[in-house]
Each structure stands twice: as C-alpha cells, then as structure tokens.
Legacy VTK file of the C-alpha trace (Angstrom):
# vtk DataFile Version 3.0
C-alpha trace
ASCII
DATASET POLYDATA
POINTS 202 float
0.059 -0.104 -0.097
1.445 3.468 -0.523
2.339 5.750 2.369
-0.031 8.535 2.787
0.414 11.604 4.840
-1.252 14.722 5.674
0.506 18.365 6.207
-2.583 19.274 8.134
-5.465 17.746 10.612
-9.519 18.436 9.954
-8.840 18.075 6.378
-11.973 18.186 3.937
-11.895 15.270 1.762
-12.800 15.790 -1.674
-12.229 12.439 -3.270
-12.308 9.056 -1.102
-11.406 5.393 -2.439
-12.407 2.076 -0.653
-10.849 -0.948 -1.717
-10.151 0.375 -5.029
-8.659 -2.123 -7.958
-7.448 -1.357 -10.930
-4.646 -1.036 -13.698
-3.930 -0.824 -17.309
-2.723 -4.247 -17.790
-4.851 -7.744 -17.181
-3.765 -7.740 -13.893
-4.871 -5.306 -11.618
-1.489 -2.832 -10.313
-3.605 -1.595 -7.493
-5.336 -3.627 -5.342
-7.363 -2.248 -1.858
-6.386 1.276 -1.860
-8.695 3.144 0.442
-7.188 6.748 -0.217
-8.202 10.110 1.000
-7.512 13.085 -1.511
-7.952 16.567 0.398
-9.223 20.077 -1.195
-5.384 21.474 -2.623
-2.764 20.011 -3.866
-1.698 16.164 -2.996
2.162 14.890 -4.388
2.437 11.393 -5.957
5.777 10.701 -5.922
7.753 7.520 -6.789
10.534 6.071 -9.046
9.746 4.995 -12.837
7.498 2.037 -13.146
6.135 2.197 -9.590
2.352 3.500 -11.244
2.337 6.852 -10.754
0.358 7.253 -14.054
-1.867 4.679 -13.386
-2.814 5.906 -10.285
-4.012 9.230 -11.626
-6.123 6.836 -13.971
-7.418 5.146 -11.511
-8.661 8.139 -9.317
-9.881 10.633 -12.204
-12.262 7.780 -13.596
-9.702 7.390 -16.644
-9.044 3.584 -15.727
-12.126 1.793 -14.858
-12.219 0.499 -11.420
-12.261 -3.521 -11.094
-13.492 -3.395 -7.588
-14.267 -1.018 -4.594
-15.412 2.535 -5.145
-14.547 6.275 -5.524
-16.289 9.027 -4.751
-16.146 12.615 -6.571
-18.194 15.136 -8.431
-16.133 15.027 -11.697
-11.968 14.641 -12.475
-9.899 14.712 -15.586
-6.599 13.402 -16.259
-4.961 13.798 -19.427
-1.996 12.490 -21.455
0.262 15.652 -21.834
1.616 14.279 -24.819
-2.111 14.319 -26.475
-0.920 11.213 -28.528
-4.433 11.205 -30.469
-4.511 14.930 -31.296
-1.592 14.766 -34.026
-4.012 16.554 -36.721
-5.478 18.928 -34.353
-5.226 22.585 -33.627
-4.747 23.983 -30.026
-8.063 25.256 -30.267
-9.673 22.207 -31.827
-8.138 19.980 -28.407
-9.673 22.839 -26.115
-12.937 22.993 -27.321
-13.500 19.108 -27.285
-12.390 18.856 -24.063
-14.759 21.864 -22.831
-17.941 19.993 -24.131
-16.713 17.471 -21.671
-15.971 20.011 -18.772
-18.869 21.794 -17.800
-17.098 24.208 -15.360
-14.374 24.905 -18.256
-13.092 28.572 -18.001
-12.522 30.105 -21.241
-10.954 33.103 -19.371
-8.428 30.986 -17.560
-8.216 29.334 -20.905
-6.849 32.455 -22.851
-4.922 33.974 -20.254
-2.569 30.536 -19.921
-2.306 30.032 -23.540
-0.579 33.781 -23.186
1.181 32.836 -20.209
2.583 30.268 -21.669
3.518 31.716 -24.956
1.174 29.417 -27.174
-0.224 32.478 -29.412
1.897 31.400 -32.751
0.938 28.523 -32.571
-2.809 28.384 -32.348
-3.147 27.732 -36.009
-0.796 24.799 -36.117
-1.622 21.557 -36.037
0.090 19.495 -32.997
2.391 17.323 -34.967
4.085 20.944 -36.125
5.130 21.424 -32.314
7.853 20.742 -29.953
7.105 18.373 -27.173
7.095 21.192 -24.522
4.911 23.110 -26.480
2.270 20.300 -27.295
2.182 19.455 -23.163
1.879 23.175 -22.845
-1.641 22.646 -24.585
-2.510 19.637 -22.190
-1.579 21.787 -19.311
-3.958 24.414 -20.638
-6.661 22.012 -20.639
-5.903 20.507 -17.437
-5.597 23.777 -15.681
-8.604 25.517 -17.188
-10.877 22.631 -16.864
-12.687 23.191 -13.752
-13.163 19.817 -12.775
-13.135 19.090 -8.889
-10.437 16.746 -9.572
-7.579 17.376 -11.693
-4.801 14.702 -12.023
-1.635 15.911 -13.487
1.448 13.512 -14.619
4.510 15.043 -14.538
3.802 18.937 -15.456
7.433 20.214 -15.921
8.579 17.713 -18.368
9.773 19.764 -21.462
8.654 22.731 -19.683
11.151 25.917 -20.456
11.661 27.725 -16.782
9.603 30.243 -17.509
6.749 28.118 -18.143
7.195 25.999 -15.253
7.225 28.796 -13.329
3.306 29.847 -14.546
2.170 26.160 -13.417
3.900 26.492 -10.153
2.378 29.819 -9.786
-1.140 28.652 -10.644
-0.606 25.409 -8.349
0.010 27.570 -5.464
-2.695 29.950 -5.855
-4.790 26.670 -5.567
-3.457 25.287 -2.567
-5.933 26.990 -0.179
-9.094 26.159 -2.459
-11.506 24.406 -0.221
-13.537 22.556 -2.574
-11.231 21.159 -5.453
-8.199 18.877 -5.537
-5.167 18.583 -7.984
-3.373 15.526 -7.896
0.481 15.479 -9.072
2.787 13.225 -9.962
6.508 13.209 -10.142
9.352 11.814 -9.036
9.971 13.856 -6.242
7.459 16.846 -4.362
8.108 20.475 -5.761
9.384 21.763 -2.415
8.179 25.489 -4.247
4.561 24.055 -3.659
2.538 24.240 -0.911
1.147 20.659 -0.798
-1.783 19.189 1.480
-0.880 15.613 1.204
1.788 13.171 -0.016
1.489 9.978 -1.460
4.584 7.854 -1.725
4.735 4.997 -3.881
8.470 4.220 -3.182
LINES 1 203
202 0 1 2 3 4 5 6 7 8 9 10 11 12 13 14 15 16 17 18 19 20 21 22 23 24 25 26 27 28 29 30 31 32 33 34 35 36 37 38 39 40 41 42 43 44 45 46 47 48 49 50 51 52 53 54 55 56 57 58 59 60 61 62 63 64 65 66 67 68 69 70 71 72 73 74 75 76 77 78 79 80 81 82 83 84 85 86 87 88 89 90 91 92 93 94 95 96 97 98 99 100 101 102 103 104 105 106 107 108 109 110 111 112 113 114 115 116 117 118 119 120 121 122 123 124 125 126 127 128 129 130 131 132 133 134 135 136 137 138 139 140 141 142 143 144 145 146 147 148 149 150 151 152 153 154 155 156 157 158 159 160 161 162 163 164 165 166 167 168 169 170 171 172 173 174 175 176 177 178 179 180 181 182 183 184 185 186 187 188 189 190 191 192 193 194 195 196 197 198 199 200 201
C-alpha cells in the first residue's frame, strides 16, 4: 500500500476510495486502495515504473475500477503528450475537452495560453509543435477544465523555466481552494509547492 501523509488535521476530502482495484493491464496493478484526497494539492511520488500514472488514471476514472468505490463529482486526467491529436490544432483540442467539462473557464484558458507563449501556435496542428509546446496545450486544458479533481502527470517535463513558473504559480494559487483538488505525480514533490498531502509509492 502507498504511504499517505497529510500536512494538516481536520481536512476536507474531495475524493475518497474504498477497496479500489485496477490498472492498465489484464492484472490489477492496484488492489484494496483506501485513499483520502483533500482539497488543495496532493503529491504522488515514486521512481519509474511504480504506477504513478496508473494511480492518477484510476483516481480520475480514466481507468475503470475492477473493484471498490471512488467518490467525486467530476475528474480529469490527460496524457499531456496528446497522442491522439496529431491533426488537431490547440483550439480543436480545447473545444473538444470543453464540451466534456461543464466548469471550463474560457477566460483562464486565454490567460494561460498567453502566459505559456502559445499564441503563435494556435493555427498549427499538434504534429508541428515541439514536445514542450504540445504538453503546454494539454496543461492549458487541465488547468482551465474546472474539474473537482484534476490529475496532472509530470507537469514540468520539456517546459522552459518561465513556463514551469507559470504552472507552479497557478498551483500555489489553488493550494488553499476549499472544494477542489489537484493531484500531481512526479519523481519528487516540488518543494516550491504548498502540498496538503503526499502519497509516496516508493
């Protein structure tokens, strides 16, 4: 079982799981997960291959649980490489996801695309973009989606330092949100972020 620690007591939980089991393959990678995800920021850390991505997908409902329960109003996880969107422009990607996200913020989408320097790429198809720019398109979607639970997998990969700071500032602005949660997976927890809980998979 993963080790789960909290930075505060009297925590309001956005997501709770009981006996959750599942994974991407024929055999469940996770079995009997009992987790409490509080409002604010939760770090999921561990080495390569320990199941960080699979855990995020299971928590977000992107992977169907084979047993157990998870409770949350709505959730979103994205593969930030956007592998199925080579022929789409950023606007096409965002429009398609907006239709699935009732609390999507168009204003925040616009602010983020400017802050992340995507203005010059709006008319380009994703196969024309660098890895970093392509991941920024996915990050705009995740940060603007308005989901109660947002799962972000290695947000800083292939980003320039200025863009990393944009994402970091956004997450810290959300750290005290009373009713939404952001679960962020990476090898280590970013010490610059104000974490509410930490799930260690090592």
